N, C-alpha and C positions, 0 to 999 in steps of 0.2 A: 500384609493387609491390602486389599484392593477395594476401590470405591466403585460401586456399581449402580449408584442412584441415577435416576433419570434427570437429564439436565435440561432445564427450561431455557428456551432461546430468549435472551434478554431483549426486551423492547420497551422503549420509553416514549411517552407522548412527545411529538415533535412540535415545539413551540418556538416563537421568536426569542425566547429567553436565552437559548443556547447559541450564541454567536461568538465570533472570535475575540472581540474586544469590547469593553464598555462603550467606546466611542461609536463603533460600528453598530452595536446593539441599539444605541439611542437613535442613530440615523435610520436603521431599519424599522424600528418601532414607529418613528414619526411618519415614515413613508407608508407603513401599513395602516396607521390611523387615518391618514389622508385618503387611502384607498377604500376605507370602510370595511376592512377585514375583521373577522371575529377575533376574540381574545386568544383562541387556539389558532395561531397563524398558519399552521400547516393543515390546510384543508384539501380540497380536490375530491375527485370522485372516489367513493369507497366501493370496492369490488366485492361481490359475493363469493362465497367459498367455491362455487362451481364455475366461476368465470375463468376462462383460459387467458393467460397473459402472453401476448405475442412478443417475442424477443428476437433481436437481431444481434449478430456477433461481429465485431469489428476488430481485425487483427487475428489471423488464424495460424499463428505459429504454435509452438507446443502448448503455451499457456492458453491461447484462445481455443484450441481444439479440446484441451482439458476442460475448460469452462463449458464448452458445448456438451460434453459428456456429463458433467456434474448437473447442469441445468436439466438435461434430459431425464435424469433420475427423479426429478421433482414433478409430479403429475400436473401441477397447475400451470407449468410453462409450455408454450408452443413455439419452438424455434421456427422462424420463417425466412431468415436470410443470413448469409455469411458474406464477409467482405474482406478483401485483402488486395494490396497493390502488387503482390507477387503471385503470378499465375499458378505455380506449383502448389503453394499453400492453399489457394482458393479451391483448386481441384481436389486436394486432399480433404479439405473441410466439407465440401459438398458430398464427397463419397462417404465420409464419416457420418454426416447427417442422414444420408439415405440408409446407411447401415443401421442407424438408430431409429429408423422409421419416420423420418421427417423429409418432406418435400420442400426444399428451401431454394430461394433465389441466390445466385452467385453474383455478387456486386463488386465492381472494381473501385468505385469512388464512394466513400462513406457519406458524402452529402446527399446521395440518392436515398440512402436509408433514413437520414434525418428528415428528409422532405416527405417521406411516406407516412401518411396519417394512420395507416393500418398497423404500424409498429408501436407497441405500447412501451417497450423498454429496450435498452441497448446494453451490451456488454463490451467494454473497451479493454482489449488486451494487446494493444499496440506497444511499440517502444515508448518509453516514459515521456519523451518530449511532446507527444501528441495527447497525453492524458487530459491536461487542463483544457485545451481548446475544444476537444471533442466532447468532454463532459459538459462544459458550459453551453455549447451549441445544442447539445441534446436536451438540456434543461429548457433552453429557449424554445425548442421545438415541442415541448410538452411531454417529454419522455422521461421515465424513471431510468436510473443508471446504476450499473455495476461497473466500477472502474478499478482496474488493477492498481496494486501498490508499486512504487511509491506514488502518492497522489499527484506529485508534481516534481519539476526539476528546480524551480525557483520559488522562494518564499512568497513572492508577490502573487504567483499563480494560485497558491493555496488559499490566500485571502479571497481572491475573486471566485474560486470554486465554491467556497462556503456561501459567499454572497449570492451566487447564482442559484444554488440549491434552495436557499431561503426565499429569494425573490420570486422564483417560479414555482415554489411549493412542490418540489420534487423529492422523492425518496432516492437517496444516493448511498449505495453500499460500497464502502472501500474494500479492497482486496486483502485486507489484513485478516485472513480467514481463521487464524488461530483463535481469535476471540470466540468463535463458535465451538471450539474444541473443549472437551471435558477436562483434560489435564490443565489447560490454561485457566479455565473457569475455577477449577479447584484451587490453583495457586492464588488467584485473586481472592477467593473466599477466605483462605487461610490468612492472608495479609489483612484483609478488612476485619476479620474476627479478632485481631489482636494476638493470635497464637504465637507470632514471631517476637512479640514484645515491641520495643522501640527500634525502628529501622533507621540506620544512618548510612548504609552502603549497599549498592547493588552492583553486580558484576555480570557483564555479558561478553561472550567470546565465540569465535569461530576459528577453526584450525584445519589446515590441509597442507598438501605438498604439491606444488605446481612443478611442471617441467621448466627448465631454465628458458627454453625457447618458446614455451607455452603455445600461443596461437601463431607464432612466426611473424614474418614481415613481408606480406604480399604487397606488390606494387599497386599504385593507382592504375585503373584501367577503365575502359567503357563498361557500363553496367550490362548485365545480361539482358537479352531482348524481351524476356518475359517478366521484367521488373520495371515498374514506373518509379525510377530513382528520384525524380524531382518531387513527386507526390509523397514518397517515403520520407524525404527530407522535410517537406512541409515548412513549418515555421523555423526550423533549424537553419544555421548558416549554409550557404551554397558550398558544397565540397565535391571533389571528384569521387567517383565510386571507388571504394576499397573493400575488399572481401571481409576484413575484420570490422570495419564500420557497419556494414550490413550484418555480417556475423552469422548468417545461416549456414549450417553445415551439419552433416549427420552426427548423431551421438554427442551433441553438446548444446547447451543453452546458447542463444544468440549473444555474440560478443559486443553488440552495440552498447551494452551497459558499462563498458570500460572506456567510453569516450565522453568527455565533459559536455559535448554538444547535445547529447541525447539522454544522459543519465548521471548517476553519481557513484559508480563503482560498487564495491562490496558494501560500503556504508549504507547506501540506500537500497541495495538489492537484498542482502541478507541481514544487514544491521537493523533494518526496520522491524524484521520479525523477532529480533532479540530485544530491542528497546520497547516495542509495543506492549509486551506482557507487563513491563514495569508500569507503563501508563495505565493499562487496564486495572492493575491492582491498586493504584493510587488515584483513580478517578481523573485521569488525563491531565496531569500538570504539565507545564513546560519548564525547561531549565532557564535560569536567569543568566548563566554564564557558561561558556563552552570553550574548551581549548583542545586542540588536536594537532598531531604530527603524523606524517606518513610519507612514504616514498617508494619508488621501484628500486629496491636494493638488489634484487636477484634476477627477476624476469627480464628478458631482453626483447620481447615482442614490441609491436608498434602501438599497443594500447597505452592509454594515458593515465589511468587511475592507479593508485599505489598497490603494491603487493603486500605491504605491511603497514598497519595503522594502529594508533592508540589514541583514544579520545576520552576526555573527562567532562562530565556534565554536572553542573552545580544546580541542584533543585533547592527549593526553600527549606526542605527538611532532611535532605540526604544527598550524598554524592552517588553518581553512577559512572561506570567505566565501560568502554567497548574496546575490544582488541580483535584485530584481524591478522591472523598469521597464515599466509598461504605458502610459506616456505618452511614450515615445521608442523607436522601433524599431531604432536603430542596432545592427547585429550586431557581435560581437566576433571572437575568434580563428577564422580559417578562414571568415569571413563568415557565421557561423551565428547566428541569433537566440536560440539556447539551447545549453547544453552544460555539460560538466564537464571541467575542466583540472586535472591533477595535475603540479605543478612540482618537478623534482628538480635536483640539482647537475650532472647530466649531460644531462638532456633533459626535455621536457614531453610528456605524452600528453594529447590532447584527444579526447573521445568523445561521440557522441550517436547518434541513431537513423539518421543518414546515413553514419556511418563512424567509423574510429579512425585517428588521425594521430600518429605519433611524430616529434617535432621536436627535434633535437639542439641543445644550447647551442653558442655559438661556441667553437671549440677542442676540442669533445668528439670522441671517437673513435667515438661512436655514429653509425650510418648512418640517415638519414631513411627512414621507411617509411609507406606509406599502405594502409589496408584500406577499400575503399569499393566501391559499385556491385556488391556481391556478394549475390545474392538469398538465398542460404542463410544467410549471416551476419546479414542484415537481419531475418530472421524472429524474432519475439518471442513472440507469444501462443500459436500452435499448439505450438511446442516447450515452452512453459511448461505447457500442458495435457498434453502427452506425459509430461513429468516428473512431474506430479501423478499420472497414471495408473500410471506405473512404481512410484512410491512407495506408492500404495495397495496394489499387489500385493506389493511387497517389504517393506513396513512400515519403510522407511528415511525419513530426513528429506528433504523436498523441497528444491530449490535455494533457494526463498524461504520456508523454514520460518517459522512464525509468530513465533518469537523474533527472527529477523533482521528481519522486517517491522516488528515492534513497536519494535525499537531504532532503526531509521531513522525510523519514524513519530514516536516520542517525541522524537527529536532535533529534528525540525521543530516539533513542538508546543512544545518548550521555547523556541524562538525567539519564537513567538507569546506565550508566557507572559512572557518578558522584556519584549517590546514593550508588552503590555497592562498589566503591573504597573509599568512604568517603571523597572526595576532590572536590573542584571546578576544572573543567577542562577547559583549554584554547584550543580552536580548531584552528588548523593551516590547513586551507583549501588547501593551495598550496601543502603541504606535505601529506595531508589527514591523520592527526594524531593529538594527543593531546600532550601538553608539559609536562604533569605530568607523570613521569615514572610509578608510582604505578597504573595508570589507563590504561596504554597501553595494558596490557594482555587482557583486556576486548574487545579490538578492533579487534583482530586477530582471524580468524576462525581456529578451531582445529578439523580437519576432521578425523574420524575413518577410518582406512584402510579397504578396498582398495580404498575408495573414495578420489578423488583429485580434487581440484578446479583449473582448468587450462584453460586459454583463448587461 
């Protein structure tokens, strides 16, 4: 059985009601009242269907160039600038834009883009440690934002990102683009309909086989002359250039994501794509307790994050697990090397980018069903950009509103916090912190001067 129905791009009115915690909600509402805002707090100019939205792209690695291509397939967007501190990436991006029919400026420093009043929206596809600062500054500059996942590196950043989006009344789409995919929307629909029965356990996994030497152990050395290394580091600690810290090389994703200064390893790179479908299906809860362990058991390169990890998340109504096996490629349910499984008393739903499978329990009256090999349902990125454009025009919340992306991102960050601190962490969502003192330092952003994260 295949599911071929048209999928509506979910959009909800963006109001001040949806903030990260009751305390912050009260603070924001009181500020809004003092400012004389309307009851629908998310206002701003509403664009007509024929208005072109000018968009600039910051960070032109593989993901940034991919986003340039996706946005170019949405007629209402007009790319006007590309930006990168690495000259070869900037040149590739400008050449790609020209190939796609766009005459764009090539910018070295992102601050020039934020200061340009002709730019309506920005896409941030930089290394993770830049996401929060650039998004907040873009909101302050009056621009709508598409920011890649994970939203942030520290939990504190996530809180400020949501606060900035609400304060400056900006549409901010998170890069958890699977939410716009038909397979993932179908999985969420099955859960919400009650077809699975009562759910008490969810399982997420990724598996592969790395080479023992993986990315190797290059020495520290002077940065290449066509890279502004100091601006690449930005708010991150001052470090000597290392080829793996920068991580740009042919035929691989950048390895910056395997260093704690800039990212969170597999947990926040792939793990968020596996945890986020659980959040989508259950209306974006957060766990109240998290415990995780992991280590580099096999790989011998100079990267810092684990090659093997297991995390458990305690939600109010169910448990969820995440496993990362990069030293063994054995696939699991449905012969897939990665996926999300939601287990109920009547059935299990398994979902990934290849399809959605409903598997009844023995004795269940639920009929098995399969949705796969459907080109429309498999689309993710272009529908995500279409949803972003629709919400820029309507001023509604996008399907991956920054608050949703932050909640999924911080859930994954908390697993890393538990692992690095060596303790179970109990998450206090109202205070946006953990109860364990030894884990709290891992939550707070530590920006290198002169960079400051201010809403």
